[in-house]
C-alpha positions as CSV (number, residue, x, y, z in Angstrom):
1,M,59.7,55.5,-51.8
2,K,56.5,57.1,-50.7
3,S,56.8,60.0,-48.3
4,E,54.4,59.6,-45.5
5,G,54.0,61.8,-42.5
6,L,55.4,61.1,-39.1
7,L,53.3,63.0,-36.6
8,L,55.5,64.2,-33.7
9,L,53.2,65.1,-30.8
10,C,55.1,67.0,-28.2
11,S,54.7,70.1,-26.1
12,Y,58.1,71.8,-26.8
13,S,59.8,72.8,-30.0
14,R,63.3,71.5,-28.9
15,A,62.0,67.9,-29.2
16,F,60.7,68.5,-32.7
17,Q,64.0,70.0,-33.7
18,M,65.8,67.0,-32.4
19,F,63.6,64.7,-34.5
20,Q,63.3,66.7,-37.7
21,D,66.5,65.7,-39.5
22,S,66.4,62.1,-38.5
23,V,62.8,61.7,-39.6
24,S,63.6,63.2,-43.0
25,Q,66.6,61.0,-43.4
26,H,64.3,57.9,-43.1
27,G,62.0,59.3,-45.8
28,F,59.2,60.6,-43.6
29,V,57.7,64.0,-43.6
30,P,57.9,65.5,-40.1
31,I,54.5,66.8,-38.9
32,P,54.8,68.8,-35.6
33,C,51.8,69.0,-33.4
34,F,52.1,70.7,-30.0
35,T,48.5,69.9,-28.8
36,L,46.1,67.0,-29.1
37,Q,43.7,69.1,-31.0
38,E,46.4,69.7,-33.7
39,A,47.2,66.2,-33.8
40,E,43.6,65.1,-34.2
41,S,43.3,67.3,-37.1
42,A,46.5,66.1,-38.7
43,I,45.4,62.4,-38.1
44,S,42.0,63.1,-39.9
45,E,43.5,65.0,-42.8
46,R,46.9,63.4,-43.6
47,E,48.3,60.1,-44.6
48,L,50.6,59.1,-41.6
49,A,53.1,56.2,-41.3
50,A,53.1,56.5,-37.4
51,V,52.8,58.8,-34.4
52,V,55.4,59.7,-31.9
53,C,53.6,61.0,-28.7
54,S,55.0,62.5,-25.6
55,G,53.4,61.3,-22.4
56,Q,52.1,64.8,-21.6
57,V,51.3,67.7,-24.0
58,L,49.7,71.0,-23.5
59,D,46.2,69.8,-23.5
60,G,46.2,66.3,-22.2
61,T,48.1,63.0,-22.2
62,Y,48.7,60.1,-24.6
63,H,45.6,58.4,-23.2
64,R,43.4,60.9,-24.9
65,L,45.2,60.3,-28.2
66,F,44.2,56.5,-28.0
67,E,40.7,57.5,-27.2
68,F,40.6,59.7,-30.3
69,L,42.1,57.0,-32.5
70,A,39.5,54.4,-31.2
71,H,36.6,56.7,-31.7
72,A,37.7,57.7,-35.1
73,G,38.4,54.1,-36.1
74,K,42.0,54.9,-37.1
75,T,44.7,52.3,-36.7
76,L,48.2,53.8,-36.5
77,P,51.3,52.7,-35.0
78,V,51.9,54.9,-31.9
79,F,55.3,55.2,-30.1
80,V,54.8,56.7,-26.6
81,V,57.9,58.6,-25.4
82,L,58.0,59.1,-21.5
83,S,60.5,60.7,-19.2
84,D,60.0,57.7,-16.9
85,C,59.4,54.5,-18.9
86,A,59.3,52.2,-16.0
87,P,57.6,48.7,-16.4
88,A,54.3,50.0,-15.1
89,Q,54.2,53.0,-17.5
90,R,55.3,50.7,-20.4
91,A,52.6,48.2,-19.6
92,E,49.9,50.9,-19.4
93,A,51.0,52.5,-22.8
94,E,51.0,48.9,-24.4
95,R,47.7,48.1,-23.0
96,L,46.2,51.2,-24.6
97,G,47.8,50.2,-28.0
98,A,51.2,51.6,-28.1
99,V,53.6,49.7,-30.3
100,A,56.4,50.6,-27.9
101,C,57.0,52.8,-24.9
102,M,60.4,54.5,-25.0
103,P,62.4,56.7,-22.7
104,R,62.5,60.3,-23.8
105,P,65.5,60.9,-25.9
106,V,68.1,63.4,-24.5
107,S,70.6,63.3,-27.4
108,Q,70.7,63.0,-31.1
109,S,71.9,59.4,-30.9
110,D,68.8,58.6,-28.7
111,V,66.5,60.2,-31.3
112,E,68.2,58.1,-34.1
113,Q,67.4,54.9,-32.1
114,V,63.7,56.0,-31.7
115,V,63.3,56.9,-35.4
116,G,65.1,53.8,-36.4
117,A,62.8,51.6,-34.4
118,I,59.8,53.4,-36.1
119,A,61.3,52.9,-39.5
120,R,61.9,49.2,-39.0
121,H,58.4,48.8,-37.7
122,V,56.7,50.4,-40.7
123,G,59.2,48.7,-43.2
124,R,61.4,51.6,-44.0
125,D,64.6,49.9,-43.0
């Protein structure tokens, strides 16, 4: 199985730590980014299977990520993780191109569900 990167765009290291083991178990290489600028560089330089993006990061929101992808002509599955994933927020994320909008995981089992959904989407499970 080819190891592709799973970009984890979030503004705090605890979220990355929660995802790291689960991501590796599904055969992905976890690529942490704490800013949109870091994410844009990683997207330009690495082969990625998908992106997990928090709604808000240090230098902007997931909206800017979609603007970058469109401008760069990149097509990647993006999973937006929000603290409040109400229907209006879900519709907005999906309108911009998100594969899914999911509630922010608060436990390791929540993380497993998010990563499992990503793995199924990209054909890993």
